[in-house]
C-alpha positions as CSV (number, residue, x, y, z in Angstrom):
1,M,-117.2,9.8,-13.1
2,K,-114.9,12.9,-13.2
3,S,-113.9,12.4,-9.5
4,A,-113.0,8.8,-10.2
5,L,-110.8,9.8,-13.1
6,N,-109.1,12.5,-10.9
7,F,-108.6,10.0,-8.2
8,F,-107.0,7.6,-10.7
9,L,-104.7,10.3,-12.1
10,I,-103.6,11.3,-8.6
11,L,-102.8,7.6,-7.8
12,L,-100.9,7.3,-11.0
13,V,-98.8,10.5,-10.3
14,I,-98.0,9.2,-6.8
15,A,-97.0,5.8,-8.1
16,L,-94.7,7.3,-10.7
17,A,-93.1,9.7,-8.2
18,L,-92.1,7.0,-5.7
19,P,-88.4,6.2,-5.9
20,L,-87.6,2.6,-6.8
21,P,-84.5,0.8,-5.7
22,A,-81.9,0.5,-8.5
23,P,-81.2,-3.2,-9.2
24,A,-77.5,-4.1,-9.1
25,S,-76.0,-6.2,-11.8
26,R,-75.4,-9.8,-11.1
27,P,-71.9,-11.2,-10.6
28,V,-70.1,-12.0,-13.9
29,A,-67.5,-14.7,-14.6
30,R,-64.1,-13.2,-15.1
31,T,-60.4,-14.2,-15.3
32,L,-58.3,-11.5,-13.7
33,E,-54.5,-11.0,-13.9
34,G,-52.6,-8.7,-11.7
35,C,-50.2,-8.1,-8.8
36,V,-50.4,-8.5,-5.1
37,I,-49.0,-5.4,-3.4
38,N,-49.4,-4.7,0.4
39,G,-51.9,-7.6,0.6
40,N,-54.2,-6.1,-2.1
41,F,-54.8,-7.4,-5.5
42,F,-54.4,-4.9,-8.4
43,S,-55.5,-5.6,-11.9
44,V,-53.3,-3.7,-14.3
45,Y,-54.4,-3.1,-17.9
46,K,-51.9,-1.6,-20.3
47,G,-53.7,0.6,-22.8
48,A,-53.0,1.3,-26.4
49,A,-50.3,3.7,-27.4
50,T,-51.3,7.3,-28.0
51,A,-49.5,10.4,-29.1
52,T,-48.7,11.2,-25.5
53,G,-47.6,7.7,-24.6
54,S,-49.5,4.6,-23.5
55,R,-52.0,4.7,-20.7
56,T,-52.0,2.1,-17.9
57,V,-55.1,1.6,-15.8
58,V,-55.0,0.1,-12.4
59,Y,-58.0,-1.3,-10.5
60,R,-57.9,-2.4,-6.9
61,I,-60.0,-5.5,-6.6
62,R,-61.5,-6.6,-3.3
63,V,-60.8,-10.3,-3.2
64,Q,-63.3,-12.2,-1.0
65,N,-62.5,-15.3,1.0
66,L,-58.8,-15.8,-0.1
67,D,-55.7,-14.9,1.8
68,L,-53.3,-13.2,-0.6
69,S,-50.4,-12.6,1.8
70,P,-48.4,-15.7,0.6
71,Y,-48.4,-14.1,-2.9
72,E,-47.0,-10.7,-1.9
73,G,-45.0,-9.2,-4.8
74,K,-46.2,-11.9,-7.3
75,K,-48.2,-11.6,-10.5
76,I,-51.2,-14.0,-10.3
77,R,-54.2,-15.1,-12.4
78,L,-57.6,-15.9,-10.8
79,Q,-60.9,-17.0,-12.1
80,G,-64.1,-16.3,-10.3
81,S,-67.1,-13.9,-10.1
82,L,-66.8,-10.2,-10.2
83,S,-69.6,-8.3,-8.4
84,P,-70.5,-4.5,-8.4
85,G,-68.0,-2.5,-6.4
86,D,-65.0,-4.5,-7.7
87,R,-65.7,-7.4,-5.3
88,F,-64.2,-10.6,-6.6
89,T,-65.0,-14.1,-5.3
90,P,-62.3,-16.4,-6.8
91,D,-62.2,-20.1,-7.2
92,P,-59.2,-20.9,-5.0
93,K,-58.2,-23.8,-7.3
94,S,-57.8,-21.4,-10.2
95,L,-55.0,-19.4,-8.6
96,N,-52.0,-19.5,-10.9
97,V,-48.7,-17.7,-9.9
98,L,-47.1,-16.2,-13.0
99,G,-43.9,-15.0,-11.4
100,P,-42.8,-11.8,-9.8
101,C,-44.7,-8.6,-10.5
102,D,-43.0,-6.7,-13.3
103,R,-41.5,-3.2,-12.7
104,D,-44.0,-1.4,-15.0
105,S,-47.0,-2.8,-13.2
106,R,-45.5,-2.0,-9.8
107,E,-44.9,1.6,-10.9
108,A,-48.4,1.9,-12.2
109,I,-49.8,0.6,-9.0
110,I,-47.8,3.0,-6.9
111,K,-48.8,6.0,-9.1
112,G,-52.5,5.1,-9.7
113,G,-53.5,2.4,-7.3
114,R,-56.6,3.3,-5.3
């Protein structure tokens, strides 16, 4: 009986010690707005004003299955699915050109774009 209990405890310790793959989150529906610079889509969020000024955050989004070159220098809005790793699969019908990319967004992309 004691050896069966020890065997069970050893199996339990081994089972708990095995690494498990971390599940990735599923894609989520998002509407993104940003600028196309050098063929890349950058989502630009202007933060709230602080004592030292406002903070602008730039995210480089990897757009899947859509050629962005015709929209170079433009501010666009896209709807689609955002996956882990900032991979975005847009609905091509949702593309809306909002005009030229504004100066503040361009400067934020040049400073902080990755």
